[in-house]
C-alpha positions as CSV (number, residue, x, y, z in Angstrom):
1,X,-70.1,-106.2,-26.9
2,X,-67.8,-104.4,-29.4
3,X,-65.4,-106.5,-31.4
4,X,-61.7,-106.2,-30.9
5,X,-61.4,-104.8,-34.5
6,X,-64.0,-102.0,-33.7
7,X,-62.1,-101.0,-30.5
8,X,-58.8,-100.9,-32.4
9,X,-60.4,-98.6,-35.1
10,X,-61.8,-96.4,-32.4
11,X,-58.4,-96.1,-30.7
12,X,-56.7,-95.2,-34.0
13,X,-59.4,-92.6,-34.7
14,X,-59.0,-91.1,-31.2
15,X,-55.2,-90.9,-31.6
16,X,-55.6,-89.3,-35.1
17,X,-58.1,-86.7,-33.8
18,X,-55.8,-85.8,-30.8
19,X,-52.8,-85.6,-33.1
20,X,-54.7,-83.4,-35.6
21,X,-55.9,-81.1,-32.8
22,X,-52.4,-80.8,-31.3
23,X,-50.9,-80.0,-34.8
24,X,-53.7,-77.4,-35.4
25,X,-53.0,-75.7,-32.1
26,X,-49.2,-75.7,-32.8
27,X,-49.8,-74.1,-36.3
28,X,-52.1,-71.4,-34.8
29,X,-49.5,-70.6,-32.2
30,X,-46.6,-70.6,-34.7
31,X,-48.5,-68.3,-37.1
32,X,-49.3,-65.9,-34.3
33,X,-45.7,-65.8,-32.9
34,X,-43.6,-66.0,-36.1
35,X,-42.8,-62.7,-37.9
36,X,-44.5,-62.7,-41.2
37,X,-42.6,-62.0,-44.3
38,X,-44.3,-61.6,-47.7
39,X,-42.2,-61.2,-50.9
40,X,-39.4,-59.4,-49.1
41,X,-41.7,-57.4,-46.8
42,X,-41.5,-57.9,-43.1
43,X,-44.2,-56.7,-40.7
44,X,-42.8,-54.3,-38.1
45,X,-44.4,-52.5,-35.1
46,X,-46.4,-49.4,-35.6
47,X,-43.9,-46.7,-34.8
48,X,-46.2,-43.7,-34.2
49,X,-47.7,-42.5,-30.9
50,X,-51.4,-43.0,-30.2
51,X,-53.7,-40.4,-31.6
52,X,-57.4,-40.1,-32.5
53,X,-57.1,-43.0,-35.0
54,X,-56.5,-46.7,-34.5
55,X,-53.0,-48.0,-35.1
56,X,-52.2,-49.1,-38.5
57,X,-49.8,-51.7,-39.9
58,X,-46.2,-51.1,-40.8
59,X,-44.0,-53.1,-43.1
60,X,-40.3,-53.0,-44.1
61,X,-38.8,-54.3,-47.3
62,X,-36.7,-53.5,-50.4
63,X,-35.1,-50.6,-48.5
64,X,-38.5,-49.0,-47.9
65,X,-40.9,-48.6,-45.0
66,X,-44.7,-48.7,-45.6
67,X,-47.2,-47.4,-43.1
68,X,-50.9,-48.1,-43.7
69,X,-54.1,-47.3,-41.7
70,X,-57.7,-46.6,-42.4
71,X,-59.4,-43.5,-41.1
72,X,-63.0,-44.5,-40.8
73,X,-65.6,-41.7,-41.4
74,X,-62.9,-39.2,-42.2
75,X,-63.3,-38.5,-45.9
76,X,-64.2,-34.8,-46.3
77,X,-66.3,-35.4,-49.4
78,X,-67.9,-38.8,-49.7
79,X,-68.8,-38.2,-53.4
80,X,-65.5,-37.1,-54.8
81,X,-63.0,-38.6,-52.3
82,X,-59.4,-37.1,-52.1
83,X,-58.9,-34.8,-55.1
84,X,-56.6,-32.0,-53.9
85,X,-53.0,-32.0,-52.8
86,X,-53.8,-30.0,-49.7
87,X,-56.1,-33.0,-48.6
88,X,-53.2,-35.4,-49.1
89,X,-50.9,-33.2,-47.0
90,X,-53.6,-33.0,-44.3
91,X,-54.9,-36.6,-44.0
92,X,-52.0,-38.9,-44.7
93,X,-50.1,-38.4,-41.4
94,X,-46.9,-37.3,-43.3
95,X,-46.3,-35.0,-40.3
96,X,-46.0,-38.0,-38.0
97,X,-43.1,-39.2,-40.1
98,X,-41.5,-35.8,-40.3
99,X,-43.1,-32.5,-39.2
100,X,-40.7,-30.6,-41.5
101,X,-42.0,-32.4,-44.7
102,X,-41.8,-30.4,-48.0
103,X,-43.9,-31.4,-51.0
104,X,-41.6,-32.0,-54.1
105,X,-44.3,-31.7,-56.8
106,X,-48.0,-31.7,-57.4
107,X,-49.7,-34.9,-56.6
108,X,-51.1,-37.5,-59.0
109,X,-54.4,-39.4,-59.2
110,X,-53.9,-43.0,-58.0
111,X,-55.7,-46.3,-57.9
112,X,-55.1,-48.9,-55.1
113,X,-57.2,-51.9,-56.1
114,X,-60.7,-50.3,-56.7
115,X,-60.0,-47.3,-54.4
116,X,-59.2,-43.9,-56.0
117,X,-57.4,-40.9,-54.6
118,X,-54.1,-39.0,-54.8
119,X,-50.4,-39.6,-54.1
120,X,-47.7,-37.0,-53.5
121,X,-43.9,-37.0,-53.1
122,X,-42.2,-35.3,-50.2
123,X,-38.7,-34.6,-48.9
124,X,-38.3,-35.4,-45.3
125,X,-36.0,-32.6,-44.0
126,X,-35.4,-33.8,-40.5
127,X,-34.3,-37.3,-41.7
128,X,-31.6,-36.1,-44.0
129,X,-31.3,-34.6,-47.4
130,X,-31.7,-37.9,-49.3
131,X,-34.8,-39.1,-47.4
132,X,-38.0,-39.1,-49.5
133,X,-41.6,-40.3,-48.9
134,X,-44.7,-40.9,-51.0
135,X,-48.0,-40.3,-49.2
136,X,-51.2,-42.0,-50.6
137,X,-54.8,-41.2,-49.7
138,X,-57.6,-43.2,-51.3
139,X,-61.3,-43.3,-50.3
140,X,-63.9,-45.9,-49.9
141,X,-67.4,-44.3,-49.5
142,X,-66.8,-42.0,-46.5
143,X,-63.7,-43.8,-45.2
144,X,-60.0,-43.1,-46.1
145,X,-57.1,-45.5,-46.4
146,X,-53.8,-43.6,-46.0
147,X,-50.4,-45.0,-46.7
148,X,-46.9,-43.6,-46.5
149,X,-43.9,-45.1,-48.2
150,X,-40.5,-43.9,-46.9
151,X,-37.3,-44.5,-48.7
152,X,-35.9,-44.1,-52.2
153,X,-39.3,-43.4,-53.8
154,X,-37.6,-41.3,-56.5
155,X,-36.9,-44.7,-58.0
156,X,-40.1,-45.5,-59.9
157,X,-39.3,-49.3,-59.8
158,X,-39.2,-49.2,-56.0
159,X,-42.4,-47.1,-55.8
160,X,-44.2,-49.7,-58.0
161,X,-42.9,-52.4,-55.7
162,X,-44.4,-50.7,-52.7
163,X,-47.7,-50.1,-54.5
164,X,-47.9,-53.7,-55.6
165,X,-47.4,-54.8,-52.0
166,X,-50.1,-52.3,-50.9
167,X,-52.4,-54.2,-53.3
168,X,-51.2,-57.6,-52.1
169,X,-53.3,-60.0,-50.0
170,X,-51.6,-59.4,-46.6
171,X,-52.3,-55.7,-46.7
172,X,-55.6,-55.9,-48.5
173,X,-57.0,-58.6,-46.2
174,X,-56.2,-56.4,-43.2
175,X,-57.7,-53.2,-44.9
176,X,-60.8,-55.1,-45.9
177,X,-61.2,-56.4,-42.4
178,X,-60.9,-52.8,-41.0
179,X,-63.4,-51.4,-43.6
180,X,-65.8,-54.3,-43.2
181,X,-66.1,-53.7,-39.4
182,X,-68.4,-50.7,-40.2
């Protein structure tokens, strides 16, 4: 027969395990149902209609909106990636934000973590004279990751803030998960 001390220890262990399991379930529920905010960026619902690509993730922060999504198997040239402004215009979904977009200047080469591509600034005409956007297209093998930053992207400091967040863990973990599914 078990001693009283052994039974008491077993009861304490059982209560501890039940409490730990209940706390773990609560934390999982809380994380899934609490809006996530990272360094001033709040995740928002994907605002665009369904099309041939999976929905992306959208974030709002610092007076900007950031829309990101991978386009798996879409890169036109797997060896060079995105190298021309016409490709940025075509692949980044800038037309979903505003079909009346107007490029402001030639694009620039850009790095997002170890992905390379191009970015380009646009004026969004149907959103008002002051509304600007930066479209980013970078490639990984034959896959694209496209992003659009809408807001005062003429301010270089704000553009850097958006790019830093694009390289931050919340966005990169999601992108890597999407690219890793292939």
